[in-house]
N, C-alpha and C positions, 0 to 999 in steps of 0.2 A: 504493500500499500504506499502511496506517495506521501511524503511528509508535507502536510499542508503548510507548515511554517516556512519551509524552504521555498515552496511555490509562491507563497505570499511575498517573500523577499524578492523573488524573480519578478513578480508583477510590479512591485514598487520600483525596482531598478529599471525595468523596461519603460514605465511611465516617466521616470525621472530623465531617462536618456531622451525620450521624445520631447519632454518639456524643455530641455536644454536646446533642442533643435529649433523650437518655435518661439521661445520666450522673448528673444531680442528682435524678432521680425518687425518690420514696419507694417502699418495697417495695409499698405499696398501689397506687401508680400503675403499677408494673410489671405488675400483675394486671388493668389496665384492658382491657376487651374492645375489639378492633379490628374493622374491617369484615369481615374473614375469619372466618366462623362457627367458633366454638370456640377461636379464637387470641387470646391476650392479647398485650400488648406484649412480654412475655418470650418467647412463642412466635415472634414476628416476628424478634427479634434472635437467638434460638436457631436459627431456621431459616437465617438468614444465616450464622451461625457454623458450622452443620452443613454447609452447601453450600460454604463456603470450605474446610472441612476435606476434603470430597470432592474438590473441585477441586485442592487441594494434592496429594492422593494420586494424581490423574490425571497431574499434572505430574511428580511425582517417583518414582512406583512404578506403572507401568501395569499390571503383573500383579496387584498387590494391588487396584488399582482395579477391574479386570475381575472379580475374585472378588467384591468388594463389589457390583458391578453385577448379577452373576448372582443373589446373594442378594436384592438389592432388587427385581429383576424377579419373583421368586418371591412377593413380597408387594406387587405393583405398586399396589394400591388403598390401601395403608396406610403405606408406608415413609416417605413425606414427613411425614405427621402424627406417626408414631411418633418420628421424629428430632427434630421440634420439641418434642414432649412431653417427651422425655428432657432436653433443654436447659432447657426452661421450669421443670423441677423443681429446677434449681440456684438458689442465691441470686443476686440481681442482681449482687453483687460478683464472684461466680464467673463469670457469664455474660460480664460486661464484660471481666474480665481475659483470659478464654480467647478471646473474640471479637477483642480487640485483638491478642493475640499471634498468632492464626491469620491475621488479615487481613494483617499485616505480613509474616509468613512466605510467604503467597501472592504478595504483590507482589514479594518478593525472588525467589521461584522462577519466576514468569512472566517476570521481567526477564532471567532466565538461559537461557530456552528458545532453542535455536538456530533461526535462520531456516529456514523450510520444514518444521518439525516439525508433525506432526498429533497432537493430544492426544485420548485417548479420552474419551467423555462418554456420558450417557444417551441422547442422540441421536446424530446424525452426528459424526464426529471434527472437531475444530476446531483452527485456528491459535491461537497465544498471543494475537494481536490480537483474534480473535473471542471467545475465552474471556474475555479481560479486558473486552470490550464487554458481554458477557452479564452479568458480575459487576456492572458499573456499572448496568445496567438493573435487575437484581434488587435491588441495594442501594437505588436510587432508588424503585422500586415498593413494596417493603416499608417503606421509610421514609415513604412517602405514607400507608400504612396506620397507622403509628405516629402521624404528625402528625394524621390524622383522628381517632384515638382520643383524642388529648390536646387536640383543638380548637385546633390550631396551624396557621396558614397559612405555609407555607415560602416563602422567596424563591427563585424559579426562577433557574437559572443556565444558561450556554451549554453546560454539560456534558449538557444535554438532547439535544444533537445525537447523542450516542451511543445514547440511547434511541430517538430518532426513526429513526435509521439501521436499527436492528434491526426496528422496525415496518415500514419500507419493504422491507427485504431478505427478510423472512419472509412476505410476502404469500402467495405460493404454497403455502408450508408450512401456513399457517393454513387455506387451502382444503382441503388434502390431509387434515389430521387431522379435518376434518369431512366427509370423503368427498364433496367437491364438486370439480368440475373448475374450475381457476382460469381467469380470463379470458385470452383469447389475447393481447390488447393490453396493452402496458405502460401504467402510470399516470404522470402528471406530478404531483409534489408540490411545493408552494411554501408553505413554513412560515416564519413570522416568529419569530425567536429572541428570548429575553428581552432581548438587548441591541439589538434592532432590525434585525439582519441578516436577509436573506432566504436561507433554505436551500432548495436545489432538488435534486430527483432526477428522473430520467426525461426523455424527449424533449420538447423545447419544443412540438412540434405534436401531442402526444397528445390524443385525444379525451376520455379519462377523466382528470379532474383533481381533486385535493384541495388546499384551501388553508385557511389560518387560523393561529392561534397554535400554535407548536410545543408549548407546554405542553399545550394541549388535545388535540393529536394524541397526545402521549405518554400522557396520562391515558386516552385511548380505547383505544389499542393495548395497554396493560397492564391493561385492564378495570378501571380504578379510577373511571371516570365513565361515565355513559350519554351517548350521542350527543346526546340532546335537551337535555342540560344544558351543552353546549359550543358554542363559536362556531367551527364548521368548515363549510366550503362544499364540497359534492361535486357536480361537474358530470359527468353521464353516468350511465346506469343502473348500470353495473358499479361505478363509484366510490360511488354511493349505497348499493349493496348491501354 
């Protein structure tokens, strides 16, 4: 079982790194377009703040979260963009102040969740560890959008293990949401971390194998880069697909 305290430290560090990237930007730079169509830097940070607030509600008030979930599902095609738009209309100082307060409140709340608790979400209920890992992934992925918009190359850290883990664990879910039957066989993943360690998932003798830099794998599974632009090796027809 993952150590929630370690995960929460990673979440805080990921947020702090992104905060440092945007805190000194001029108001004009906050309006820079990012790779997500129609979303500026302000939208990206606003989306993270909105999702942090939704997560905090799920942790602290499940009934209120479920009411919000019902309202969101009634406008399933637009509620994410609408939430980002509302935040993007604030001034950069307001976005930063509220995002900082919200993400610290979320870390504190997740750290107090009793073991074994399942938290409601827009998908299946999650443990505090899974919820924290998802927030790390989102913070990193949207941070990549911000970095790309600003023309900045970030230094990869071993916190990417959290992102890679989600990429591995959600393989079958990715097939399901595309109405495709997942492969019957498990995959073997061998990814090189930024520090040079080899991270592995899956059986040693699997026929379907994916290997290469962990950063490239994370960029791929979060849909931030195309496979053709990455240094990943896929052995086996299912792995290639």
